[in-house]
C-alpha positions in Angstrom: 40.5 212.7 -50.9 43.9 213.6 -52.7 45.4 213.8 -49.6 44.4 209.9 -48.9 45.6 209.2 -52.4 49.2 210.6 -51.5 49.6 209.4 -47.9 48.6 205.5 -47.5 49.3 205.8 -43.9 46.4 208.5 -43.3 44.2 205.9 -41.4 47.4 205.0 -39.1 48.2 208.5 -38.0 44.5 209.5 -37.7 43.6 206.3 -35.8 43.0 208.0 -32.5 40.5 210.6 -34.4 38.8 207.9 -36.1 38.4 205.7 -32.7 37.0 208.9 -30.8 34.7 209.6 -33.8 33.3 206.0 -33.8 32.8 206.1 -29.9 30.7 209.4 -30.3 28.8 207.9 -33.0 28.1 204.9 -30.9 27.0 206.8 -27.8 24.8 208.7 -29.9 23.1 205.9 -31.2 22.6 204.7 -27.7 21.3 207.9 -26.4 19.0 208.1 -29.4 17.5 204.5 -28.6 16.5 205.5 -25.3 14.0 207.9 -26.7 12.3 205.3 -28.8 9.7 203.2 -27.0 11.2 199.3 -26.5 9.1 197.2 -28.6 8.5 193.3 -28.9 8.0 191.2 -32.0 5.7 188.7 -32.7 6.7 186.7 -36.1 4.7 184.2 -38.1 5.1 182.1 -41.6 2.9 181.6 -44.2 3.1 178.9 -47.0 1.5 180.4 -50.5 0.0 177.5 -52.2 -1.4 178.0 -55.7 -3.7 174.9 -56.0 -4.0 175.3 -59.9 -0.4 174.9 -60.3 0.0 170.9 -60.4 0.3 170.8 -64.0 3.4 173.3 -64.1 6.8 172.6 -63.4 8.2 173.1 -60.1 10.1 176.3 -61.1 7.0 178.0 -62.7 5.1 177.0 -59.4 7.6 178.5 -57.0 8.1 181.8 -59.2 4.2 182.0 -59.0 4.1 181.7 -55.4 6.6 184.3 -54.9 4.8 186.7 -56.7 1.7 186.1 -54.9 3.7 186.3 -51.6 5.0 189.7 -53.0 1.3 190.9 -53.6 0.4 189.7 -50.3 3.2 191.4 -48.7 2.3 194.7 -50.2 -1.5 194.3 -49.4 -1.0 193.8 -45.8 0.1 197.5 -45.7 -3.1 198.8 -47.1 -6.0 200.4 -45.4 -8.5 197.7 -46.4 -6.5 194.8 -44.7 -6.0 196.9 -41.7 -9.7 197.3 -41.1 -10.1 193.7 -41.7 -7.3 193.0 -39.1 -9.0 195.5 -36.7 -12.3 193.9 -36.9 -11.3 190.2 -37.0 -12.3 189.7 -33.4 -8.9 189.5 -31.5 -8.3 191.1 -28.1 -6.4 193.8 -29.4 -6.4 197.1 -27.3 -8.1 199.9 -28.2 -5.2 202.1 -27.5 -3.1 200.2 -30.3 -5.3 201.7 -33.3 -6.9 204.6 -31.7 -5.5 207.4 -33.9 -6.4 209.5 -36.8 -6.2 207.6 -40.4 -3.0 209.5 -41.2 -1.4 208.7 -38.3 -2.9 205.1 -38.2 -1.4 204.4 -41.6 1.9 205.7 -40.5 1.8 203.4 -37.4 0.6 200.5 -39.3 3.5 200.7 -41.6 6.1 201.1 -38.9 4.3 198.2 -37.0 4.4 195.4 -39.3 7.2 194.1 -41.6 6.8 191.6 -44.4 9.5 189.6 -46.4 9.3 186.7 -49.1 12.0 184.0 -48.7 13.0 183.5 -52.4 12.7 179.8 -53.8 10.4 178.7 -51.1 6.9 180.3 -51.1 7.3 181.5 -47.5 5.7 184.8 -46.5 7.0 186.0 -43.1 5.1 188.6 -41.2 6.6 190.5 -38.2 4.7 192.9 -35.9 6.2 195.2 -33.5 4.3 196.6 -30.4 5.5 197.7 -26.9 3.4 195.0 -25.3 4.6 191.3 -26.1 0.9 190.1 -25.8 -0.5 192.9 -28.1 2.1 192.0 -30.7 0.9 188.3 -30.6 -2.7 189.3 -30.8 -2.3 191.7 -33.6 -0.2 189.0 -35.5 -2.9 186.3 -34.9 -5.3 188.6 -36.5 -3.4 189.0 -39.3 -2.9 185.3 -39.6 -6.6 184.9 -39.4 -7.5 187.4 -42.4 -4.4 186.1 -44.6 -5.5 182.5 -44.3 -9.1 183.2 -44.7 -9.4 185.9 -46.7 -6.3 185.6 -49.1 -8.2 184.8 -52.4 -10.1 188.4 -52.0 -6.9 190.1 -52.8 -4.9 187.6 -55.3 -8.0 186.0 -56.8 -7.9 182.3 -58.4 -7.3 179.4 -56.5 -4.8 180.4 -53.9 -4.2 179.3 -50.4 -2.4 180.6 -47.7 -1.4 178.1 -45.0 0.1 179.2 -41.3 3.3 177.2 -41.1 4.6 178.9 -38.1 2.2 180.5 -35.6 3.0 183.8 -34.1 5.7 183.5 -31.7 7.0 186.9 -29.4 10.6 187.5 -28.7 11.8 187.2 -25.1 13.7 190.2 -25.3 12.8 193.8 -27.0 13.4 193.6 -30.7 13.7 197.5 -31.0 15.6 199.4 -30.5 18.7 197.4 -31.3 20.9 198.8 -28.3 18.1 197.8 -25.8 18.0 194.2 -27.2 21.9 194.1 -26.3 21.4 195.6 -22.8 18.6 193.1 -22.5 20.7 190.1 -23.5 23.6 191.1 -21.5 21.8 192.0 -18.4 19.3 189.1 -18.4 
């Protein structure tokens, strides 16, 4: 570090080395990405509605919806929620969930990603799966469980409305270099 402080032209003198290190890291990332299976994403969005909040000011109502959305986002990762998704009656291939409990939880945690948009009460759920159709089916099952059984998890007079039904990506979403190659090549 002291060498950098005494020589402000350090990066200029070492630019070739820095360039080759950056190239090596990029190539390593691309090579590693080929060992991960290509996955598609299916995304759906939900509006969290607290029906008993009409007498409350809008700021408090939105904050309450955000809090409920945060709770639902965490609940989606639970084994109980997963069991409800599995038994929802959708055409999910048996291979998707045919592993022991420990691996199943890990797989489910990697398969599903949730985010809550601040200031809007919108919950976004993204499902990643090797088969685009299976990603959509799993997302549809999650949508069905969330819209019909959310009060079981949150309590009170809460509604969850599907505002954007599951939509699959045209190109692979994971790994990222595969997405770049798909866009450039097709």
